[in-house]
C-alpha positions as CSV (number, residue, x, y, z in Angstrom):
1,X,166.9,218.8,89.5
2,X,169.0,217.4,86.6
3,X,172.8,217.1,86.8
4,X,174.6,219.9,85.0
5,X,176.4,217.4,82.7
6,X,173.1,215.8,81.7
7,X,171.6,219.2,81.0
8,X,174.6,220.0,78.7
9,X,174.1,216.6,76.9
10,X,170.5,217.4,76.3
11,X,171.3,221.0,75.0
12,X,174.0,219.8,72.7
13,X,172.4,216.5,71.5
14,X,172.8,216.0,67.8
15,X,169.8,214.3,66.3
16,X,171.4,213.9,62.8
17,X,168.2,215.0,61.2
18,X,165.9,212.7,63.3
19,X,163.1,214.0,65.4
20,X,163.4,214.1,69.1
21,X,160.6,214.0,71.7
22,X,160.6,216.1,74.9
23,X,157.9,215.4,77.5
24,X,157.1,217.2,80.7
25,X,154.3,215.9,83.0
26,X,152.9,217.2,86.3
27,X,152.5,214.5,88.9
28,X,152.0,216.7,92.0
29,X,148.4,215.7,92.5
30,X,146.6,212.4,92.7
31,X,144.7,213.3,89.5
32,X,148.0,214.2,87.8
33,X,149.5,210.9,88.7
34,X,146.5,208.9,87.6
35,X,146.1,210.8,84.3
36,X,149.8,211.0,83.4
37,X,149.5,208.4,80.6
38,X,146.2,209.8,79.3
39,X,147.6,213.3,79.4
40,X,150.6,212.1,77.4
41,X,148.5,210.4,74.8
42,X,146.2,213.4,74.4
43,X,149.1,215.9,74.1
44,X,151.1,213.7,71.7
45,X,148.2,213.4,69.4
46,X,148.1,217.2,69.2
47,X,151.9,217.2,68.4
48,X,151.4,214.6,65.7
49,X,148.6,216.6,64.2
50,X,151.1,219.4,63.8
51,X,153.1,217.1,61.6
52,X,150.3,217.8,59.1
53,X,149.5,214.0,59.0
54,X,152.8,213.4,57.1
55,X,153.5,209.7,57.4
56,X,157.3,210.3,57.7
57,X,156.8,212.6,60.8
58,X,154.4,210.2,62.4
59,X,156.6,207.2,61.7
60,X,159.7,209.1,63.1
61,X,157.9,209.7,66.4
62,X,156.1,206.3,66.6
63,X,158.9,204.4,68.5
64,X,159.5,207.3,70.9
65,X,155.8,207.6,71.7
66,X,155.7,203.8,72.3
67,X,158.7,203.9,74.6
68,X,157.4,206.8,76.7
69,X,154.0,205.2,76.8
70,X,155.5,201.9,78.1
71,X,157.4,203.8,80.8
72,X,154.3,205.6,82.0
73,X,152.2,202.5,82.0
74,X,154.9,200.8,84.1
75,X,154.3,203.4,86.8
76,X,157.9,204.5,86.8
77,X,156.7,208.1,87.5
78,X,154.4,207.9,90.5
79,X,156.6,209.1,93.3
80,X,157.7,212.6,92.2
81,X,156.1,216.0,91.6
82,X,157.0,216.0,88.0
83,X,158.7,214.1,85.2
84,X,160.9,215.1,82.2
85,X,161.5,212.6,79.5
86,X,163.8,213.0,76.4
87,X,163.7,210.4,73.7
88,X,165.3,209.9,70.3
89,X,164.8,206.2,69.4
90,X,166.6,206.7,66.1
91,X,169.8,207.5,68.0
92,X,169.2,205.1,70.8
93,X,168.8,208.0,73.3
94,X,166.5,207.9,76.3
95,X,166.5,209.8,79.5
96,X,163.8,210.1,82.2
97,X,164.2,212.5,85.1
98,X,162.0,212.7,88.1
99,X,161.5,216.3,89.2
100,X,161.0,217.6,92.7
101,X,159.2,220.6,91.3
102,X,156.3,220.2,88.9
103,X,156.5,221.9,85.5
104,X,153.6,222.5,83.2
105,X,152.6,219.7,80.9
106,X,154.4,220.1,77.6
107,X,155.2,217.8,74.8
108,X,157.3,218.8,71.8
109,X,158.9,217.2,68.8
110,X,161.7,218.7,66.8
111,X,165.3,218.5,65.9
112,X,166.5,219.6,69.4
113,X,165.3,218.7,72.8
114,X,163.1,221.3,74.5
115,X,165.1,222.1,77.6
116,X,163.6,225.6,78.0
117,X,161.2,224.6,80.8
118,X,164.2,223.2,82.8
119,X,166.3,226.2,82.2
120,X,163.4,228.5,83.4
121,X,162.9,226.4,86.5
122,X,166.6,226.6,87.3
123,X,166.7,230.4,86.9
124,X,163.6,230.9,89.1
125,X,164.5,232.0,92.6
126,X,163.3,229.6,95.3
127,X,160.7,230.8,97.7
């Protein structure tokens, strides 16, 4: 799924007080692939609403949202069952991982990357 070293980098990433953005998208259906960008925009608006409309929060995530949006528009995600993206533009950090297994759509912003979905997927026994 994701190399162990990369997973450790994500878990230990120091944002130095900046917000980081974690994005998980399902691409295992034609509709999921077609709606990936729209799903991202809808979900990120919800996340930004949780910033309580604070300009600092919105501004802190603006560049990350733009970068992820450009990546999705460029169709860099169309050949895999899922996609995980981790971005902290303020620290010049960006990673996108195609996933062979789809994970539920989830977008979070915070001081640490949200790697919980990845850890849960790794811990689940394969069928």
